[in-house]
TIMAR-424792 format. One record per residue: x, y, z of N, C-alpha, C in turn; residue in three letters. Coordinates in steps of 0.2 Angstrom, whole numbers, padded with zeros to 4 digits, always signed. Atoms other than C-alpha are relative to their C-alpha. Layout:
BEGIN
XYZXYZXYZALA/...
END
This chain:
BEGIN
-0001-0001+0007+0339+1183+0190+0004+0007-0001LEU/-0003-0006+0001+0343+1201+0190+0006+0002+0006PHE/-0005-0001-0005+0354+1200+0206+0006-0005-0001PHE/-0005+0005+0000+0364+1185+0201+0002-0002-0008TRP/-0001+0002+0007+0362+1178+0183+0003+0006-0005ASP/-0002-0006+0004+0363+1195+0174+0007+0003+0002VAL/-0006-0003-0002+0377+1203+0184+0006-0005-0001PRO/-0006+0005+0001+0388+1187+0184+0001-0001-0007VAL/-0001+0001+0008+0385+1184+0165+0003+0006-0003GLY/-0003-0006+0003+0390+1202+0162+0007+0001+0002LEU/-0006-0001-0003+0405+1202+0173+0005-0006-0001LEU/-0004+0006+0000+0412+1184+0170+0003+0000-0007SER/-0003+0000+0006+0425+1183+0156-0003-0005-0005PRO/+0002+0005+0005+0418+1175+0140-0008-0001+0001GLY/+0007+0001-0001+0400+1175+0147-0004+0007-0002MET/+0004-0007+0002+0395+1194+0144-0002+0001-0007GLY/+0001-0001+0007+0395+1192+0126-0006-0004-0003ASN/+0006+0005+0002+0380+1179+0125-0006+0004+0000ASP/+0006-0004+0001+0367+1191+0119-0007-0004+0001VAL/+0006+0004+0000+0354+1177+0117-0002-0001+0007LEU/+0001+0001-0007+0356+1173+0136-0003+0006+0003MET/+0003-0006-0003+0353+1191+0141-0007+0001-0002HIS/+0007-0001+0002+0337+1192+0130-0004-0005+0004PHE/+0004+0005-0003+0332+1176+0138-0001+0002+0008HIS/+0001-0002-0007+0334+1183+0156-0005+0006+0000HIS/+0005-0005+0000+0325+1199+0151-0007-0002-0001ILE/+0006+0003+0001+0311+1189+0144-0003-0004+0006GLY/+0003+0004-0006+0310+1178+0159-0002+0005+0005PHE/+0002-0005-0005+0309+1194+0170-0007+0002-0002PHE/+0006-0002+0002+0295+1200+0159-0006-0005+0001ALA/+0005+0006-0001+0285+1183+0160-0001+0000+0007VAL/+0002+0000-0007+0287+1183+0179-0004+0006+0002ALA/+0004-0006-0002+0280+1201+0180-0007-0001-0003SER/+0007+0001+0003+0265+1196+0169-0003-0005+0005ILE/+0002+0006-0004+0263+1180+0180-0003+0003+0007THR/+0002-0003-0007+0262+1190+0196-0005+0006+0000ILE/+0005-0005+0001+0250+1203+0189+0002+0007-0001GLY/-0003-0007+0001+0261+1218+0186-0004+0004-0006ILE/+0003-0003+0006+0253+1221+0169-0007-0001-0001TRP/+0008+0002+0000+0235+1216+0173-0003+0002+0006SER/+0004-0003-0006+0230+1227+0188+0000-0005+0006ASP/+0000+0005-0005+0236+1214+0200-0003-0007-0001GLY/+0003+0007+0002+0227+1199+0192+0006-0004-0002VAL/-0005+0004+0003+0239+1185+0191-0002-0004-0006PRO/+0001+0003+0006+0241+1177+0174+0004-0006-0001ILE/-0003+0006+0000+0244+1159+0172+0004-0002+0005ALA/-0004+0001-0006+0251+1158+0189+0000-0008+0002SER/+0000+0007-0001+0246+1140+0190+0006-0004-0003ASN/-0006+0003+0004+0260+1136+0178+0007+0002+0003TYR/-0006-0003-0003+0273+1145+0188+0005-0006+0003ALA/-0005+0005-0002+0280+1129+0197+0003-0004-0005PRO/-0003+0003+0006+0283+1121+0180+0005+0004-0003PHE/-0004-0004+0004+0290+1135+0171+0006+0004+0004PHE/-0005-0003-0004+0300+1143+0185+0003-0005+0005PHE/-0003+0005-0005+0304+1127+0194+0003-0006-0004GLY/-0001+0007+0003+0303+1110+0185+0005+0000-0006ALA/-0004+0000+0006+0311+1116+0169+0008+0001+0002ILE/-0007-0001-0002+0327+1120+0179+0004-0006+0002GLU/-0003+0006-0002+0330+1102+0183+0007-0001-0004LEU/-0006+0002+0004+0343+1101+0169+0006+0005+0002SER/-0005-0005-0002+0352+1116+0176+0005-0002+0006SER/-0004+0003-0006+0358+1106+0191+0006-0004-0003ILE/-0006+0003+0003+0370+1094+0181+0004+0005-0004PRO/-0004-0004+0004+0374+1108+0169+0005+0005+0004LEU/-0004-0005-0004+0381+1119+0183+0007-0004+0002ALA/-0006+0004-0001+0394+1105+0187+0004-0001-0006ILE/-0004+0001+0006+0398+1102+0169+0003+0007-0002VAL/-0003-0006+0001+0401+1121+0167+0006+0002+0004ASP/-0006-0001-0004+0414+1121+0181+0006-0003-0004VAL/-0006+0003+0003+0425+1109+0171+0000+0001-0007PHE/-0001-0001+0007+0422+1116+0154+0007+0003-0002HIS/-0007-0002+0002+0438+1119+0144+0001+0008+0001PRO/-0001-0007+0000+0435+1138+0145+0002+0002+0008ARG/-0002-0001-0007+0438+1136+0164+0007-0004+0001GLN/-0006+0003+0001+0456+1132+0162+0003-0004+0006LYS/-0002+0003-0006+0461+1129+0180-0004-0006+0002GLU/+0004+0005-0002+0446+1118+0184+0001-0006-0005TRP/-0001+0006+0006+0448+1108+0167+0006-0003+0001ASN/-0006+0003-0001+0466+1105+0171+0000-0004+0006ALA/+0000+0004-0006+0462+1099+0189-0004-0006-0002TRP/+0004+0006+0001+0449+1087+0182+0004-0005-0004LEU/-0004+0005+0004+0462+1079+0171+0004-0005+0005GLU/-0003+0004-0005+0470+1072+0187-0004-0003+0005ASN/+0005+0003-0005+0454+1066+0196-0005-0004-0004HIS/+0004+0005+0004+0447+1050+0188-0008+0000+0003ALA/+0006+0000-0003+0432+1050+0200-0004+0006-0002PHE/+0004-0006+0002+0427+1068+0196-0001+0000-0008MET/+0001+0001+0007+0429+1064+0177-0006-0004-0001GLN/+0006+0004+0000+0416+1051+0180-0006+0004+0002SER/+0005-0004-0002+0405+1063+0189-0002+0005-0005VAL/+0001-0005+0006+0407+1076+0175-0004-0003-0006ASN/+0003+0004+0006+0403+1063+0162-0007-0002+0001GLU/+0007+0002-0002+0387+1057+0171-0004+0006+0000LEU/+0004-0006+0000+0382+1075+0173-0002+0003-0007CYS/+0001-0002+0007+0384+1078+0155-0006-0004-0003ARG/+0005+0005+0002+0373+1063+0151-0007+0002+0003ILE/+0006-0002-0003+0360+1069+0164-0003+0006-0002ALA/+0002-0006+0003+0360+1086+0157-0004-0001-0006PHE/+0003+0001+0006+0357+1080+0140-0007-0003+0000ALA/+0006+0004-0001+0343+1068+0145-0005+0005+0003LEU/+0005-0005-0003+0334+1081+0156-0002+0005-0004LEU/+0001-0006+0004+0336+1095+0144-0005-0002-0005PHE/+0004+0002+0005+0329+1085+0130-0007-0002+0002LEU/+0006+0002-0003+0315+1078+0140-0005+0006+0002LEU/+0004-0006-0003+0310+1093+0150-0001+0006-0004VAL/+0000-0007+0004+0314+1108+0139-0002-0002-0007ARG/+0002+0001+0007+0313+1100+0122-0006-0003-0001GLY/+0007+0003+0001+0297+1090+0124-0005+0002+0005ILE/+0005-0002-0005+0288+1094+0140-0002+0007+0000TRP/+0001-0008+0000+0290+1113+0139-0004+0002-0006PHE/+0004-0002+0005+0283+1115+0122-0007-0003+0001PRO/+0006+0004-0001+0269+1102+0126-0005+0004+0005TYR/+0003-0004-0005+0264+1112+0142-0002+0007-0003VAL/+0001-0006+0003+0265+1128+0133-0006+0000-0005PHE/+0005+0000+0005+0255+1124+0118-0007-0003+0002VAL/+0007+0003-0002+0241+1113+0126-0002+0002+0006PHE/+0002-0003-0006+0241+1122+0142-0001+0008+0000GLY/+0000-0007-0001+0246+1140+0143-0003+0004-0006VAL/+0003-0003+0006+0242+1145+0125-0007-0001-0001LEU/+0007+0001+0001+0225+1137+0124-0004+0004+0006VAL/+0003-0004-0005+0220+1144+0141+0000+0007+0000GLU/-0001-0007+0000+0227+1161+0138-0005+0003-0006SER/+0004-0003+0006+0218+1163+0121-0008+0000+0002LEU/+0006+0000-0003+0202+1157+0130-0002+0006+0005ASP/+0001-0005-0005+0204+1169+0144+0000+0007-0003ALA/+0000-0007+0004+0207+1184+0132-0007+0001-0003ALA/+0007-0001+0002+0190+1181+0125-0005+0001+0006LYS/+0004-0001-0006+0182+1180+0142+0001+0006+0004GLU/-0003-0006-0004+0192+1194+0150+0004+0005-0004ARG/-0004-0005+0005+0196+1207+0136+0004+0005+0004PRO/-0004-0005-0003+0203+1219+0149+0007-0003+0002GLU/-0006+0003-0001+0217+1206+0152+0004-0002-0006LEU/-0003+0002+0006+0221+1203+0134+0007+0003-0001SER/-0007-0002+0001+0237+1214+0133+0005-0005+0004PRO/-0005+0004-0004+0245+1204+0147-0001-0007-0003ALA/+0001+0007+0003+0238+1187+0140+0004+0000-0007LEU/-0003+0000+0007+0244+1191+0122+0008+0001+0001TYR/-0007-0001-0002+0261+1197+0130+0003-0007+0002GLY/-0002+0007-0003+0262+1180+0139+0001-0005-0006LEU/+0000+0004+0006+0258+1171+0123+0005+0001-0005VAL/-0005-0002+0004+0270+1180+0113+0007-0002+0003SER/-0007+0002-0003+0285+1178+0125+0000-0007+0001LEU/+0000+0007-0001+0280+1160+0129+0001-0003-0007GLY/-0001+0003+0007+0280+1156+0110+0007+0001-0002SER/-0007-0001+0001+0297+1164+0109+0005-0005+0004LEU/-0003+0005-0005+0303+1154+0124+0000-0007-0003PHE/+0001+0007+0003+0296+1138+0116+0005-0001-0006THR/-0005+0001+0006+0306+1141+0100+0007+0000+0002ILE/-0006+0000-0003+0321+1145+0110+0002-0007+0003LEU/-0002+0006-0003+0320+1129+0120+0001-0005-0006GLN/-0001+0005+0005+0318+1119+0104+0006+0001-0004MET/-0007-0001+0003+0333+1128+0096+0005-0003+0004TYR/-0005+0003-0004+0343+1124+0111+0000-0008+0000TRP/+0001+0008+0000+0336+1106+0111+0004-0003-0006GLY/-0004+0003+0006+0343+1104+0093+0007+0000+0001ILE/-0007+0000-0002+0360+1110+0099+0002-0006+0004LEU/-0002+0005-0005+0360+1098+0113-0001-0007-0004VAL/+0000+0006+0003+0354+1084+0102+0006-0001-0005ALA/-0006+0001+0005+0368+1087+0089+0006-0002+0004ARG/-0005+0002-0005+0380+1086+0104+0000-0007+0002GLN/+0001+0007-0002+0373+1069+0109+0001-0004-0006VAL/-0002+0004+0006+0374+1063+0091+0007+0000-0001ALA/-0007+0000+0001+0392+1068+0090+0003-0005+0005LYS/-0003+0005-0006+0396+1059+0107-0002-0007-0002ALA/+0002+0007+0002+0386+1043+0101+0004-0002-0006VAL/-0003+0002+0007+0392+1043+0083+0007+0001-0001LEU/-0007-0002+0001+0409+1050+0086+0001+0007-0004GLY/-0001-0006+0003+0416+1066+0080+0003+0005+0005GLY/-0003-0005-0005+0424+1082+0087-0005+0004+0002SER/+0004-0005-0003+0416+1094+0098+0002+0007-0002ASN/-0002-0006+0002+0417+1110+0088+0000+0006+0004SER/+0001-0005-0005+0411+1121+0102+0006+0000+0005ASN/-0006+0000-0004+0426+1115+0113+0006+0002-0003ASP/-0006-0002+0004+0438+1117+0099+0000+0008-0001GLU/+0000-0007+0001+0432+1135+0096+0002+0004+0007LYS/-0001-0003-0006+0433+1139+0115+0008+0000+0001VAL/-0007+0001-0001+0451+1132+0116+0004+0005-0005GLU/-0003-0004+0004+0456+1142+0101+0000+0008+0002LYS/+0001-0006-0003+0449+1158+0109+0005+0002+0006LYS/-0004-0001-0006+0459+1155+0125+0007+0000-0002ASP/
END
């Protein structure tokens, strides 16, 4: 995270100005530090959810990485793609896979697991272990913000799916092309 995502995001043209993504990474680091017990005298907090929130939700990032390579802001790769029909198909399949995975995993499953798992268990644990309350409430606060963020991004992805299915221009791609 701090050795790859943040430095690459800051140093890559066009990526360093994504403030929301930087806050996402800082918040992710804070949640990870709570989970391993840095803020609770070494007592891990909700670490049983780590495989889901630090692993499974990243499934949509796999096809997204391929789609990002060929995005119009990557002029050389986007131009290369125009001459390679097979890779155009791969890119299109990755776009579909990303949208489906993101909407299912981050848009539906993430909020469900947070609300009916982490939130409920953390509030119960805060009553049973008041000395852990600051870390638990910190986790609940950050988790709530991340849930809202996932839902916001889910709406953006759903809008792109609607444009693709119903027709219409991709205003984000047009904006990127105009900037370049």
